[in-house]
C-alpha positions in Angstrom: -63.6 -42.5 43.9 -64.1 -39.1 45.4 -63.7 -38.7 49.2 -66.9 -37.9 51.0 -67.6 -34.8 53.1 -66.9 -36.7 56.4 -63.4 -37.6 55.1 -62.4 -34.0 54.3 -60.2 -31.8 56.5 -60.8 -28.2 57.4 -58.5 -27.2 54.6 -61.1 -28.5 52.1 -63.9 -26.2 53.4 -64.8 -23.6 50.8 -63.8 -20.0 51.6 -67.4 -18.7 51.3 -68.5 -21.2 53.9 -65.9 -20.0 56.4 -67.0 -16.4 56.0 -70.7 -17.0 55.7 -70.7 -15.7 52.2 -69.0 -12.4 53.1 -66.3 -11.2 50.8 -65.2 -8.0 52.5 -64.4 -6.7 55.9 -65.5 -3.2 57.0 -62.1 -2.8 58.6 -59.2 -1.3 56.5 -56.6 -4.0 56.6 -53.4 -4.1 54.6 -51.1 -7.1 54.1 -48.7 -5.5 56.6 -51.3 -4.7 59.2 -50.1 -6.4 62.4 -52.5 -7.9 64.9 -52.2 -9.3 68.4 -54.6 -11.1 70.7 -56.0 -8.7 73.4 -55.0 -9.5 77.0 -58.7 -9.6 77.9 -59.9 -11.4 74.8 -63.4 -12.9 75.2 -62.3 -16.5 75.2 -65.7 -17.6 76.4 -67.2 -16.5 73.0 -67.8 -19.1 70.5 -65.4 -18.7 67.6 -65.1 -20.7 64.5 -62.1 -23.1 64.3 -60.5 -20.6 61.9 -61.1 -17.7 64.3 -59.6 -19.6 67.2 -56.5 -20.5 65.0 -56.0 -16.8 64.3 -56.2 -15.9 68.0 -53.7 -18.6 68.9 -51.3 -17.5 66.2 -51.5 -13.9 67.5 -51.2 -14.8 71.1 -48.1 -13.1 72.5 -46.6 -11.9 69.2 -48.0 -9.6 66.6 -48.4 -11.1 63.2 -49.3 -9.4 59.9 -52.4 -10.3 57.8 -50.1 -11.9 55.2 -48.4 -14.1 57.8 -51.8 -15.1 59.2 -53.0 -16.1 55.7 -49.9 -18.2 55.2 -50.1 -19.8 58.6 -53.8 -20.7 58.2 -53.5 -21.6 54.5 -56.5 -19.4 53.8 -56.9 -16.8 51.1 -56.0 -13.3 52.3 -59.5 -12.0 51.8 -61.0 -14.8 53.9 -58.5 -14.0 56.7 -59.4 -10.3 56.5 -63.1 -11.1 57.0 -62.3 -13.3 60.0 -59.9 -10.7 61.4 -62.7 -8.1 61.1 -65.0 -10.3 63.1 -62.3 -10.7 65.8 -61.7 -6.9 65.9 -65.4 -6.3 66.2 -65.6 -8.4 69.4 -62.4 -7.0 70.8 -60.6 -10.3 70.6 -57.8 -8.9 68.5 -56.1 -5.5 68.5 -54.0 -3.7 65.9 -50.3 -3.8 66.9 -49.6 -0.9 64.5 -52.7 1.3 64.7 -53.7 3.3 61.6 -52.5 6.9 61.9 -49.9 6.2 64.6 -48.0 9.2 63.2 -44.7 7.4 62.7 -42.9 7.6 59.4 -40.7 4.8 58.3 -37.1 5.1 59.4 -35.6 5.5 56.0 -31.9 5.2 57.1 -32.7 2.0 58.9 -34.5 0.6 55.9 -31.6 1.5 53.6 -29.2 -0.2 56.0 -31.3 -3.3 56.1 -31.5 -3.3 52.3 -27.7 -2.9 52.1 -27.2 -5.8 54.5 -29.5 -8.1 52.6 -27.8 -7.3 49.3 -24.4 -8.0 50.7 -25.5 -11.4 52.0 -26.8 -12.4 48.5 
């Protein structure tokens, strides 16, 4: 016998229900875009349980979109829509703003890659 709606968990909620049917965010977000809860986040606002979970995960430490999707067990596109909502109301901030003007440190990345290869 199939479990009823009252017996389901939040993980059973369909993605289009969480986003209100929206499939895209108007913010440009990459999998590596890092976000952090703003110090003056509007905690008095009414966020969805999924939005509150994102805020809690980003509280004190920047996390990437990919990490947030994994932690919340939601599809990346759903997380991007929710992040867009939280950016719109200034509850989240980008920890690596677009166009920060910093190129990747190639020697550091090469040293990291070399270290990883020697450990394998």
